[in-house]
Each structure stands twice: as C-alpha cells, then as structure tokens.
C-alpha positions as CSV (number, residue, x, y, z in Angstrom):
1,M,47.7,-32.5,9.1
2,Q,49.7,-33.1,12.2
3,P,52.8,-31.0,13.1
4,D,55.1,-33.8,12.1
5,G,53.7,-33.8,8.6
6,S,51.6,-37.0,8.9
7,E,48.4,-36.4,6.9
8,Q,44.9,-36.5,8.3
9,L,43.5,-34.2,5.6
10,R,39.9,-33.3,5.0
11,Q,38.6,-30.8,2.5
12,F,37.0,-27.6,3.8
13,S,35.9,-26.1,0.5
14,G,36.2,-26.7,-3.3
15,T,35.8,-23.4,-5.1
16,Q,37.3,-22.7,-8.6
17,R,39.5,-19.8,-7.4
18,G,40.6,-21.5,-4.2
19,E,40.2,-20.2,-0.6
20,P,43.6,-19.3,0.9
21,H,45.0,-17.9,4.1
22,A,42.8,-19.8,6.5
23,R,43.1,-18.9,10.2
24,L,41.5,-20.7,13.1
25,S,40.0,-18.7,16.0
26,P,41.6,-19.2,19.4
27,D,38.6,-21.2,20.7
28,H,38.7,-23.3,17.5
29,Q,35.0,-22.4,16.8
30,H,35.6,-20.2,13.7
31,L,37.7,-20.2,10.5
32,V,38.4,-17.1,8.5
33,F,39.8,-17.2,4.9
34,D,40.0,-15.4,1.6
35,T,37.1,-16.3,-0.7
36,Y,35.7,-15.3,-4.1
37,R,32.2,-16.8,-3.4
38,F,30.7,-13.4,-2.6
39,G,31.9,-11.7,-5.7
40,G,35.4,-10.3,-5.7
41,W,37.9,-11.3,-3.0
42,K,36.3,-11.0,0.5
43,I,36.9,-12.4,3.9
44,G,34.7,-15.4,4.7
45,I,34.1,-16.6,8.3
46,G,32.5,-19.9,9.2
47,S,32.7,-23.0,11.3
48,P,35.7,-25.3,10.9
49,D,33.6,-27.9,9.2
50,G,32.9,-25.5,6.3
51,R,29.3,-24.8,7.2
52,S,27.5,-21.5,7.9
53,V,30.0,-19.4,5.9
54,R,29.2,-15.6,5.8
55,R,31.0,-12.5,4.7
56,L,32.9,-10.8,7.5
57,S,32.2,-7.3,6.3
58,A,29.6,-5.7,4.0
59,S,32.3,-3.6,2.2
60,P,32.4,-3.8,-1.6
61,S,36.2,-3.5,-1.6
62,Y,38.6,-6.4,-2.1
63,E,39.8,-7.9,1.3
64,Y,42.5,-10.3,2.2
65,N,44.6,-11.9,5.0
66,A,42.5,-11.8,8.1
67,S,43.7,-13.0,11.5
68,F,42.2,-13.1,15.0
69,S,43.1,-11.1,18.0
70,P,44.3,-13.3,20.9
71,D,40.9,-13.3,22.6
72,G,39.1,-14.0,19.3
73,S,36.8,-10.9,19.6
74,R,38.3,-8.9,16.7
75,L,40.2,-9.5,13.4
76,V,42.8,-7.5,11.5
77,Y,42.9,-7.7,7.7
78,E,43.8,-5.6,4.6
79,K,41.4,-3.9,2.3
80,Y,42.1,-2.6,-1.2
81,L,40.6,0.9,-1.6
82,T,41.9,1.8,-5.0
83,D,39.2,1.7,-7.8
84,R,41.0,-0.7,-10.2
85,A,42.1,-4.3,-10.3
86,P,44.2,-5.3,-7.3
87,R,47.9,-5.8,-7.7
88,F,50.4,-7.3,-5.2
89,A,52.2,-4.0,-4.4
90,D,50.3,-1.2,-5.9
91,G,47.3,1.0,-5.0
92,N,45.9,1.9,-1.7
93,F,45.9,-1.1,0.7
94,E,44.8,-0.3,4.2
95,I,44.9,-2.2,7.5
96,F,41.5,-2.6,9.1
97,V,40.2,-4.0,12.4
98,I,36.7,-5.4,12.7
99,N,34.7,-7.2,15.4
100,A,34.2,-10.9,14.8
101,D,30.4,-10.3,14.3
102,G,31.2,-7.9,11.5
103,S,30.5,-4.6,13.3
104,S,32.9,-1.6,13.9
105,D,34.9,-2.0,10.7
106,T,37.7,0.6,11.2
107,N,40.6,1.8,9.1
108,L,43.8,1.8,11.3
109,S,46.5,2.7,8.9
110,C,44.9,5.7,7.0
111,S,47.6,6.3,4.5
112,E,47.9,6.5,0.7
113,F,50.5,3.8,0.6
114,V,50.5,0.0,0.3
115,D,49.9,-1.3,3.9
116,R,49.5,-5.0,3.9
117,F,50.0,-8.4,5.8
118,P,48.8,-7.3,9.3
119,A,49.5,-9.6,12.3
120,I,48.5,-9.0,16.0
121,S,51.1,-9.8,18.6
122,P,50.0,-12.6,21.0
123,D,50.0,-10.2,23.9
124,G,47.3,-8.2,22.0
125,K,49.1,-4.9,22.2
126,R,50.6,-4.4,18.7
127,I,50.0,-5.0,15.0
128,V,52.9,-5.6,12.7
129,F,52.4,-4.9,9.0
130,S,54.3,-4.2,5.8
131,S,54.4,-0.9,4.0
132,D,56.1,0.9,1.2
133,R,55.5,4.3,2.8
134,R,59.3,4.9,3.0
135,I,60.0,4.0,-0.6
136,D,59.2,5.9,-3.9
137,D,58.7,4.0,-7.1
138,Q,60.4,0.8,-6.0
139,F,59.3,-2.8,-5.3
140,N,60.3,-2.5,-1.7
141,A,58.6,-2.5,1.8
142,D,59.6,-2.3,5.4
143,L,58.0,-3.7,8.6
144,Y,56.0,-1.3,10.7
145,V,54.2,-1.6,14.0
146,M,51.3,0.2,15.6
147,N,49.1,-0.1,18.6
148,L,45.9,-2.1,18.3
149,D,43.9,1.2,17.9
150,G,46.1,2.4,15.1
151,S,48.0,4.9,17.2
152,N,51.8,5.2,17.4
153,S,52.6,3.8,14.0
154,R,56.3,3.5,13.5
155,L,59.1,1.9,11.5
156,L,60.1,-1.5,13.0
157,R,62.7,-2.7,10.5
158,Q,64.3,-0.7,7.6
159,T,66.1,-2.6,4.8
160,D,66.5,-2.4,1.1
161,R,64.4,-5.5,0.6
162,Y,60.7,-6.3,0.4
163,D,59.9,-7.5,4.0
164,F,56.4,-8.8,4.6
165,A,54.2,-11.6,6.1
166,A,55.4,-11.0,9.6
167,A,54.4,-13.3,12.4
168,V,55.1,-12.5,16.1
169,S,56.4,-15.2,18.4
170,P,54.1,-16.6,21.1
171,D,56.0,-14.6,23.8
172,S,55.7,-11.4,21.7
173,Q,59.5,-11.0,21.7
174,K,60.5,-12.0,18.2
175,V,59.2,-11.4,14.6
176,A,59.6,-14.0,11.8
177,Y,59.0,-12.6,8.3
178,I,59.9,-13.1,4.7
179,S,62.4,-10.9,3.0
180,W,62.9,-10.6,-0.8
181,D,66.1,-9.0,-2.1
182,G,65.2,-8.9,-5.8
183,T,66.5,-12.4,-6.7
184,H,65.4,-14.6,-3.8
185,A,63.3,-14.8,-0.6
186,D,64.3,-15.9,2.8
187,L,62.8,-16.5,6.2
188,M,64.1,-14.1,8.7
189,V,63.8,-13.8,12.5
190,S,64.7,-10.8,14.6
191,E,64.0,-9.5,18.1
192,F,60.9,-7.4,18.2
193,D,62.5,-4.3,19.5
194,G,65.9,-4.3,17.8
195,G,68.9,-6.5,17.0
196,A,70.2,-7.8,13.7
197,P,67.9,-10.2,11.9
198,R,68.9,-13.8,11.4
199,N,68.5,-15.5,8.0
200,L,67.1,-19.0,8.8
201,T,66.8,-20.4,5.2
202,Q,69.4,-18.7,3.1
203,F,67.7,-19.7,-0.2
204,Q,69.6,-18.6,-3.3
205,K,67.2,-19.1,-6.2
206,M,63.9,-17.6,-5.1
207,K,62.3,-15.1,-7.4
208,A,59.7,-12.3,-7.0
209,P,56.0,-12.9,-7.7
210,A,55.0,-12.6,-11.4
211,T,54.4,-9.0,-12.5
212,D,51.9,-7.8,-15.1
213,N,54.6,-8.2,-17.7
214,D,55.7,-11.6,-16.6
215,E,53.0,-14.3,-16.7
216,S,55.4,-17.2,-16.3
217,S,55.3,-19.2,-13.1
218,T,57.7,-18.1,-10.3
219,E,59.5,-19.5,-7.3
220,Y,58.5,-17.7,-4.2
221,M,57.7,-18.1,-0.5
222,Y,54.9,-16.8,1.8
223,G,52.8,-17.7,4.8
224,V,54.6,-17.7,8.2
225,S,53.3,-19.3,11.4
226,W,55.0,-20.0,14.8
227,S,54.4,-23.2,16.8
228,P,52.6,-22.6,20.1
229,D,55.8,-23.1,22.1
230,G,57.8,-20.9,19.8
231,S,60.4,-23.6,18.9
232,R,59.5,-24.0,15.3
233,I,58.2,-22.0,12.3
234,A,56.1,-23.2,9.4
235,F,56.0,-21.6,6.0
236,S,55.2,-22.3,2.4
237,A,57.8,-22.1,-0.4
238,S,58.2,-23.0,-4.1
239,I,61.5,-24.7,-4.4
240,H,61.0,-27.6,-6.8
241,G,58.3,-26.0,-9.0
242,N,55.3,-26.2,-6.7
243,F,54.5,-25.0,-3.3
244,D,55.1,-27.2,-0.2
245,I,54.8,-26.7,3.5
246,F,58.1,-26.5,5.4
247,V,59.1,-26.3,9.0
248,I,62.3,-25.1,10.6
249,D,63.5,-24.7,14.2
250,S,63.5,-21.0,15.3
251,D,67.3,-21.2,15.6
252,G,67.6,-22.3,11.9
253,N,68.1,-26.0,12.5
254,N,66.1,-29.0,11.3
255,F,64.7,-27.6,8.0
256,R,62.4,-30.1,6.4
257,A,59.4,-30.5,4.1
258,L,56.1,-31.5,5.6
259,T,54.3,-31.9,2.3
260,T,55.5,-33.3,-1.0
261,S,52.1,-33.8,-2.6
262,G,52.9,-32.4,-6.1
263,A,50.1,-29.9,-5.6
264,D,50.4,-26.4,-4.2
265,D,50.3,-26.5,-0.4
266,V,50.3,-22.9,1.0
267,N,49.6,-20.7,3.9
268,P,50.2,-22.9,6.9
269,H,48.6,-21.9,10.2
270,W,49.7,-23.6,13.4
271,A,46.5,-24.1,15.4
272,D,47.4,-24.4,19.0
273,G,49.4,-27.6,18.5
274,E,46.4,-29.5,17.0
C-alpha cells in the first residue's frame, strides 16, 4: 500500500502458516521473509513478485527476522539453536550475519542467552538487538549494540521492561523500539547514544504475548519501521482485537491507522518511500 494508507495490494504468497516479517532489499530486487515452506521456520529470499524463492541458509535450525545491510550484500537474522520447540523468550537464540548469496553464515552474538530482533544501522556500522543476558528468570530484555563483525557488544538501554524490535533512524542517530512493562506495550524513541526515551504511544491496555499456559488471544504490538526521511514511524498493534498498521510522527504527533481491514495486518516495512 501507499504511505498514506491507500491500498494497492497484491498477494505475494498464500501459505497455510503465513509468511511474516518481509523486508525489501535496498535495490528492490529481493525480498526476505520468514517461511515454513522448507520445513520449520526458515528465511526465504526471492524476487518481489514471489518467484524464485530459495532458502537463505542451509541450516536445519529455526530462523527468523532477517534484514538487509545498507548495501544489500549481507543480512542479519536470528537463529534458534536450542534442541526443542522455539518459544518467544526462551532457549538459545543467536544473532547471525550471512551473505545474500547464502555464504559465510556467522554467529555474531555467541552467548547462551536469548539474543533476538537484530537491526543494522543505516550507516552500516552497528547492529542493535534485544537480549535477556542481564536478567535471570524474568520475562525481560534490554537493548544491546555491537559492531557489524560482532565485536564490542555492549548494553545500549537498561530498563525493567522487555525492550525489543529496535529500528535505527535513517540518520543513525535515534532508535525506535517496543517496550513492554508487564501490562502494556508502547512505542519508544531515544537518542542512539544516550538520553531519556520518549513514549510516543502511551497505550494503557496492551498485554504480553500468549505464554504456554495462556492460549487465549492477546493484545500486543510489534514491527517497527522508519520512513526514509525519518519523520514518521510505522508499526503494527492489536488495539481493537486484530492487528492493524499504524503510523505516527517521530515526535509523537499524528497517530493514525493505515489499515482497518478486519484481518491481521502486521510487520510493516517502509520501502524507500514506495
């Protein structure tokens, strides 16, 4: 659809399990997405018209949430290395980087913790990700940052909330992310290297994702993407019972829904203004 919400929709795929978290390459020639079509969740890569889809890596592990480097030559993604069924915040998730042709698949985080939701800064220098390595036996996570080769991993933002799904602004100066406090989630923005975060949405009734002991549907939000000029942020949220795509100015003004389809519309990605 267009950035103003006007719909010019076309279907890329139609699998039973869905194919979320699509990301377009900088040259618009390739699309990566989570898929179950290769047995277990893997990263698929193909042309934007849905043809010529292949597995990004040959790994037997579950894989999620890939995104391109600014030059399109590499992708970062998360891989689940624990030998049991994946859960949202349990087991050994690691951050990997791989060439777009599937070669040189490399573990960057190398920890026993839950390292998830990687995002490369537009200047190509840093990767922001979410990790529970500071927390013991709690549903909590902080934002971390490391160099593109995995070196100099360090804590970026420490809170008592679950902070995840970070996206770096086009000028690489700010980070937008989702923060969950145990009862609701909000879209936050902070300076990359310090300063107090700003709560853009201030939702009051968001809930955590369903756990193994709670199979009921939940209200939640995820998926963050900056507009190319850095003036707006798109995200998905469940406010009225299903997920819709919303957009808000980066200063917190002009919050509005872009979709009201009645279906679940999730994981927006702002593709260079197109």
